[in-house]
N, C-alpha and C positions, 0 to 999 in steps of 0.2 A: 534475417537474422532468428524469427522467431521459430523456425523448422529448424536452423541448425541447434538453437539454443535447447528445442526439445530431443531432439536425436542426440547431443551430449551430453544433457542432463538429466536424462528420465530413462534411457534405455543401456542398462538397469537402473530402477531407481534406487535410491541412496536406503538402507536399512532404518534410519530414523529420521526425525526431522533436523538434525545438528549434521547428520552424515549428507542429506539433500541438501542443505545450507552449503556444504563447504564444496558439493560439486557446482552449485550456481557462483560461488565466489570464486573457485579456479576458472569458470566458461568466461565470467567479466574480466579478470585478469588478465587472461590469453586474448579475448576479443579486443579488449583496449590496448593492450601493451605489446601485443607478438606478432597478431593475425594484419597483413595487409589489406586494405578496404579498397577496392577499384572506385569507388566514388571520392577518394582522396588520393588518387593517382599512384595507387599501390604503396602507399606510405599508411603508419599505424597510425590511431588517433591521438595516441600520445606523442606524437612527433607534430603534430598540427596543435596541439591543444596550447593555450596561453591562458594563464588565469587575468583577471580583471582586475584592472586599476582601482575601481571604485568602490569601496565598502559596502559591504551590504548591511542596511541599517533596518532592515525588518520591515513590515505592511504598517500602514498606518491603520487604527482603530477604523472598523466598518460602520456605517451610519447608516440606518434604514430609514429616511425621512418618513415613507408612505406607509411602513409596515405596521397595522394594528395590533396594540400591547395585547399580549395575551391574556385571558382571565386565569386568577391563581388556582393551581388546581387541587382540586375537593377530592379527598379522600373521603370514603364510606365505606363501614366493615360492618356486616351483617353475619348474626348468628346463623349456623346451620343444623337443620336435625341430623340424626343418625346417619342417615343415608345420605347426607350431603344436597338437599332439597334446601332452599330459602324459605320458610313459612311467609303468608301473604299479606302479612301486617307486622310490621317490626317492632 
């Protein structure tokens, strides 16, 4: 698939980001809905797709019990000389 994707979407490349994204979107539409796949007995993926019957409830909050707490971030600001050097003593 990667070589096919490259050949069909980047030769020639889109003139800008939106044109390139449109080329990718067209490729995915064709790849999933029109092109038969040998691994699927020459059927299109859309013909084999079945949505899940289970609702998606998201992921639980992650807990890392052995992670050490991070110290608070200290911000240090110093004045510089005209040439951008910092004096030795604050």
